[in-house]
C-alpha positions as a printed NumPy array, in Angstrom:
array([[  0.256,  -0.067,   0.441],
       [  1.456,   3.446,  -0.62 ],
       [  1.652,   5.853,   1.97 ],
       [ -1.253,   8.474,   1.769],
       [ -0.867,  12.021,   2.519],
       [ -3.772,  13.898,   3.938],
       [ -6.068,  15.093,   1.43 ],
       [ -6.249,  18.654,   2.872],
       [ -2.644,  18.989,   3.344],
       [ -2.24 ,  18.511,  -0.641],
       [ -5.571,  19.926,  -1.592],
       [ -8.963,  20.592,  -0.596],
       [-11.595,  19.82 ,  -3.05 ],
       [-13.419,  22.706,  -4.491],
       [-17.665,  22.443,  -5.213],
       [-17.035,  18.552,  -4.28 ],
       [-20.738,  17.888,  -3.538],
       [-21.415,  19.726,  -6.766],
       [-19.526,  17.691,  -9.024],
       [-20.292,  14.808,  -7.424],
       [-24.085,  15.864,  -8.027],
       [-22.882,  16.501, -11.665],
       [-21.707,  13.331, -12.496],
       [-24.524,  11.502, -11.196],
       [-23.194,   8.05 , -10.57 ],
       [-24.013,   4.858, -11.599],
       [-23.248,   2.003,  -8.499],
       [-21.259,   0.407, -11.179],
       [-20.345,   2.753, -13.661],
       [-17.147,   3.607, -14.803],
       [-15.35 ,   7.109, -13.996],
       [-12.793,   9.276, -14.673],
       [-11.144,  11.819, -12.483],
       [ -8.715,  14.001, -15.067],
       [ -6.908,  15.974, -12.32 ],
       [ -5.879,  13.419,  -8.941],
       [ -4.29 ,  15.851,  -6.652],
       [ -5.124,  15.289,  -3.544],
       [ -7.644,  12.975,  -4.249],
       [-10.459,  14.527,  -2.979],
       [-12.726,  14.071,  -5.406],
       [-11.838,  10.593,  -6.529],
       [-12.47 ,   9.406,  -2.717],
       [-16.25 ,  10.73 ,  -2.908],
       [-16.619,   8.926,  -6.343],
       [-15.38 ,   5.601,  -4.847],
       [-17.791,   6.112,  -2.115],
       [-20.801,   6.454,  -4.356],
       [-19.77 ,   3.598,  -6.869],
       [-20.446,  -0.422,  -6.088],
       [-17.904,  -3.491,  -6.194],
       [-18.374,  -3.212, -10.004],
       [-17.362,   0.577, -10.207],
       [-14.521,   1.653, -12.163],
       [-12.   ,   4.82 , -11.611],
       [ -9.606,   5.988, -13.784],
       [ -7.132,   8.847, -12.304],
       [ -5.069,  10.652, -14.203],
       [ -2.29 ,  13.157, -13.087],
       [  1.03 ,  14.204, -14.746],
       [  2.66 ,  15.409, -11.072],
       [  3.886,  12.174,  -9.88 ],
       [  4.042,  13.161,  -6.505],
       [  0.334,  12.695,  -6.747],
       [  0.786,   9.011,  -6.504],
       [  1.183,   8.796,  -3.086],
       [ -2.103,  10.113,  -2.64 ],
       [ -3.407,   6.907,  -4.192],
       [ -6.227,   5.293,  -2.274],
       [ -5.972,   1.559,  -1.46 ],
       [ -8.658,   0.214,  -3.566],
       [ -8.333,  -2.265,  -6.415],
       [-11.418,   0.14 ,  -8.111],
       [ -9.251,   2.933,  -8.977],
       [ -6.373,   3.037, -11.827],
       [ -3.81 ,   5.425, -11.008],
       [ -2.649,   7.195, -14.484],
       [  0.789,   9.389, -14.301],
       [ -0.005,  11.551, -17.565],
       [ -1.273,  14.641, -18.563],
       [ -4.977,  14.248, -18.97 ],
       [ -4.757,  15.27 , -22.985],
       [ -4.157,  11.535, -23.191],
       [ -7.351,  10.594, -22.272],
       [ -8.601,   8.609, -25.128],
       [ -5.105,   6.733, -25.932],
       [ -5.129,   5.52 , -22.361],
       [ -8.838,   4.53 , -21.695],
       [ -8.512,   2.395, -25.313],
       [ -5.684,   0.547, -24.244],
       [ -7.246,  -0.367, -21.456],
       [-10.514,  -1.163, -22.577],
       [-12.449,   1.088, -20.871],
       [-14.325,   2.92 , -23.245],
       [-17.313,   3.898, -22.798],
       [-17.263,   5.858, -19.672],
       [-20.019,   7.062, -17.371],
       [-18.479,  10.412, -16.263],
       [-15.32 ,  12.813, -16.806],
       [-14.618,  14.892, -14.074],
       [-11.337,  17.751, -14.829],
       [-11.129,  20.118, -11.972],
       [ -8.266,  22.458, -13.606],
       [ -6.908,  24.644, -10.632],
       [ -3.521,  24.043,  -8.973],
       [ -3.394,  21.977,  -6.046],
       [ -2.504,  23.656,  -2.742],
       [  0.597,  21.543,  -2.546],
       [  1.79 ,  21.94 ,  -5.481],
       [  1.701,  26.037,  -4.802],
       [  3.075,  25.533,  -1.354],
       [  5.923,  23.255,  -2.292],
       [  8.828,  26.224,  -3.114],
       [ 10.715,  23.814,  -5.026],
       [  7.67 ,  23.721,  -7.604],
       [  8.194,  27.497,  -8.129],
       [  4.393,  27.803,  -8.883],
       [  4.268,  30.688,  -5.962],
       [  5.304,  33.895,  -6.4  ],
       [  5.113,  34.551,  -2.291],
       [  8.031,  31.616,  -1.807],
       [ 11.439,  31.768,  -2.721],
       [ 12.631,  28.927,  -4.903],
       [ 13.774,  27.966,  -8.47 ],
       [ 11.944,  29.422, -11.479],
       [  9.87 ,  26.224, -12.576],
       [  6.262,  25.78 , -12.77 ],
       [  6.695,  21.865, -14.379],
       [  3.296,  19.943, -13.765],
       [  5.605,  16.853, -15.306],
       [  8.837,  17.433, -13.778],
       [ 10.077,  15.055, -17.015],
       [  8.899,  17.668, -19.171],
       [ 11.984,  19.778, -20.533],
       [ 10.907,  23.499, -20.497],
       [ 10.684,  25.383, -17.483],
       [  9.593,  29.185, -16.512],
       [ 13.293,  29.974, -15.96 ],
       [ 14.201,  28.69 , -19.662],
       [ 11.33 ,  31.174, -20.902],
       [ 12.076,  34.045, -19.566],
       [ 15.769,  33.341, -20.274],
       [ 15.848,  32.312, -23.851],
       [ 12.295,  33.173, -25.414],
       [ 12.654,  36.741, -27.669],
       [ 10.462,  40.016, -27.091],
       [  7.548,  39.01 , -29.228],
       [  6.888,  35.525, -27.563],
       [  7.239,  36.926, -24.038],
       [  5.014,  39.708, -25.165],
       [  2.104,  36.794, -26.888],
       [  2.733,  35.21 , -23.872],
       [  2.175,  38.19 , -21.302],
       [ -0.59 ,  39.807, -23.066],
       [ -2.582,  36.572, -23.503],
       [ -2.513,  34.142, -21.352],
       [ -2.152,  36.665, -18.455],
       [ -4.049,  39.842, -19.988],
       [ -0.632,  41.793, -18.48 ],
       [ -1.738,  45.668, -19.152],
       [  1.801,  46.711, -19.03 ],
       [  3.011,  43.27 , -20.812],
       [  5.603,  45.968, -22.813],
       [  7.373,  47.572, -20.069],
       [  6.944,  43.915, -17.912],
       [  9.015,  42.595, -21.379],
       [ 11.629,  45.32 , -21.138],
       [ 12.401,  44.904, -18.171],
       [ 13.156,  41.585, -18.4  ],
       [ 15.314,  41.628, -21.319],
       [ 17.433,  44.4  , -19.657],
       [ 17.851,  42.226, -16.423],
       [ 18.757,  39.103, -18.072],
       [ 21.699,  40.715, -19.88 ],
       [ 23.342,  41.008, -16.601],
       [ 21.934,  38.268, -14.71 ],
       [ 20.31 ,  34.683, -15.676],
       [ 17.263,  34.433, -13.981],
       [ 16.91 ,  31.359, -12.182],
       [ 14.954,  32.423,  -8.67 ],
       [ 11.753,  33.354,  -8.178],
       [ 13.422,  36.063,  -5.923],
       [ 15.783,  36.919,  -9.067],
       [ 12.653,  37.298, -11.146],
       [ 10.619,  39.696,  -8.944],
       [ 13.895,  41.74 ,  -8.679],
       [ 13.829,  41.872, -12.181],
       [ 10.524,  42.926, -13.091],
       [ 10.302,  45.286,  -9.231],
       [  9.009,  48.351, -11.175],
       [  6.075,  46.814, -12.918],
       [  4.213,  45.809, -10.263],
       [  1.812,  48.695,  -9.759],
       [  1.618,  49.417,  -5.616],
       [ -0.916,  47.969,  -3.487],
       [ -1.645,  45.203,  -6.331],
       [  1.216,  42.998,  -6.019],
       [ -0.138,  39.682,  -5.343],
       [ -2.943,  40.297,  -8.1  ],
       [  0.161,  41.324, -10.767],
       [  2.105,  38.366, -10.048],
       [ -0.787,  36.237,  -9.478],
       [ -1.258,  37.161, -13.385],
       [  2.22 ,  36.998, -14.417],
       [  2.763,  33.597, -12.903],
       [ -0.546,  32.508, -14.616],
       [  0.903,  33.089, -18.089],
       [  4.341,  31.603, -17.028],
       [  2.676,  28.28 , -15.905],
       [  0.05 ,  27.849, -18.848],
       [  2.828,  28.243, -21.449],
       [  5.145,  25.862, -19.619],
       [  2.69 ,  23.451, -19.029],
       [  1.311,  24.539, -22.608],
       [ -2.209,  24.188, -20.292],
       [ -5.003,  25.522, -23.137],
       [ -3.725,  22.977, -26.144],
       [ -3.872,  20.179, -23.654],
       [ -7.195,  21.302, -22.794],
       [ -8.212,  21.389, -25.941],
       [ -7.308,  18.48 , -27.318],
       [ -8.848,  16.339, -23.913],
       [-12.195,  18.629, -24.573],
       [-11.807,  16.949, -27.939],
       [-11.701,  13.522, -27.12 ],
       [-14.085,  13.478, -24.497],
       [-17.616,  12.959, -27.462],
       [-15.505,   9.444, -28.398],
       [-14.671,   8.639, -24.761],
       [-18.27 ,   9.43 , -23.278],
       [-21.463,   6.931, -23.481],
       [-24.539,   8.195, -24.175],
       [-26.236,  10.04 , -21.309],
       [-22.474,  10.235, -19.542],
       [-21.909,  13.38 , -17.847],
       [-18.913,  15.914, -18.06 ],
       [-17.962,  17.654, -15.095],
       [-15.618,  20.85 , -15.33 ],
       [-14.075,  23.084, -13.181],
       [-11.967,  26.238, -14.621],
       [-10.475,  29.324, -12.726],
       [ -9.74 ,  31.383, -15.414],
       [-11.431,  33.324, -18.602],
       [ -9.171,  31.618, -20.897],
       [-10.329,  28.317, -19.91 ],
       [-13.952,  28.783, -19.417],
       [-13.794,  30.082, -22.283],
       [-13.137,  26.903, -24.107],
       [-14.925,  25.018, -21.9  ],
       [-18.128,  26.85 , -22.548],
       [-17.477,  27.251, -26.269],
       [-17.053,  23.268, -26.946],
       [-20.284,  22.243, -24.808],
       [-22.194,  24.449, -26.358],
       [-21.404,  23.496, -30.006],
       [-18.67 ,  20.582, -29.579],
       [-16.279,  22.651, -30.876],
       [-13.303,  24.488, -29.628],
       [-13.835,  28.124, -31.556],
       [-17.577,  27.745, -30.331],
       [-18.8  ,  27.938, -34.59 ],
       [-22.658,  26.958, -33.763],
       [-23.25 ,  24.468, -36.923],
       [-26.2  ,  23.279, -38.71 ],
       [-27.817,  19.969, -40.595],
       [-29.612,  20.913, -43.657],
       [-32.917,  21.989, -41.659],
       [-31.44 ,  24.755, -39.913],
       [-30.895,  23.011, -36.807],
       [-28.295,  23.121, -33.975],
       [-26.223,  19.996, -34.271],
       [-24.952,  19.452, -30.86 ],
       [-22.804,  16.54 , -28.877],
       [-24.177,  17.713, -25.286],
       [-26.671,  18.572, -23.478],
       [-26.175,  21.252, -20.502],
       [-27.309,  20.621, -17.205],
       [-25.743,  24.129, -15.848],
       [-27.375,  27.118, -18.448],
       [-25.264,  29.292, -16.123],
       [-21.563,  27.994, -14.376],
       [-22.295,  27.179, -10.564],
       [-19.81 ,  29.215,  -8.456],
       [-18.89 ,  28.33 ,  -4.952],
       [-20.923,  28.959,  -2.267],
       [-19.564,  31.969,   0.013],
       [-19.198,  29.644,   2.814],
       [-17.34 ,  27.573,   1.064],
       [-15.469,  30.594,  -0.232],
       [-15.012,  31.581,   3.733],
       [-13.072,  27.822,   4.075],
       [-11.213,  27.744,   1.144],
       [-10.12 ,  30.903,  -0.6  ],
       [ -8.83 ,  29.533,  -3.799],
       [-12.018,  28.522,  -4.618],
       [-13.275,  31.96 ,  -4.977],
       [-12.812,  32.179,  -8.794],
       [-14.134,  28.525,  -9.778],
       [-16.741,  28.223, -12.54 ],
       [-17.989,  24.441, -12.737],
       [-20.079,  23.67 , -16.273],
       [-21.847,  20.139, -16.651],
       [-23.015,  18.77 , -19.928],
       [-24.222,  15.425, -20.627],
       [-23.677,  13.178, -23.959],
       [-26.295,  13.045, -26.118]])
């Protein structure tokens, strides 16, 4: 048996009850948790399925393996969720009855300074969710040219003074290699708006994290594969934490494609892959936000394959 970390030490599951209700769990169904993390959502799914039920869990961070429950119904897959179709085909697990994805970064990843996700801690400027990946945040700030950096901070971070930010990075790196969080914050110190340090740095770090892990492309690939994986009547439950993710999810659930282009048949009827269960995204309660501040930006969308 693998030694388990306590769930709350790793990550408090966001909107746990809402996610479980959204999955509409069948006793002997097959389910997939694409973002295993601390295993909070997965443990709750296991409580709701019977002895013949099955749960496949994905996480590209090898540290998540420390949280695998001692349950033969659960199989851990240490890979990016963009490979959902390939792995489930190999395991002869298609179709499945429900898919859950909590797209937020885990509390453990944020609090682990060596992973380099948190601007409030010093450590290596890393941000790789998969430690076997070659590209780090330090590689980006030291190696990308001006245009590439501008694209990242404008699009992924929506940074208002992105041009100044990039100029400061380029100037600083001519004299010093930027390898730590402290060095990076020193390089961009003049760009940080007074009284908005945390918000600004969160946006900057978000932009770098998305680029390091190719998060939006992985999300697109995963979404595009879900119709081939889900059974008719199967549920897709996705929680996002910023507008870039949520836009992709909303577009795909509403139209069946990432761009959100409505496709009609010869009679002018909208062709849909999913029936939308949540007409508006579900938000966490004020009580939950008071217990877990990282839940405040969460948006939950649920759809059913038709």
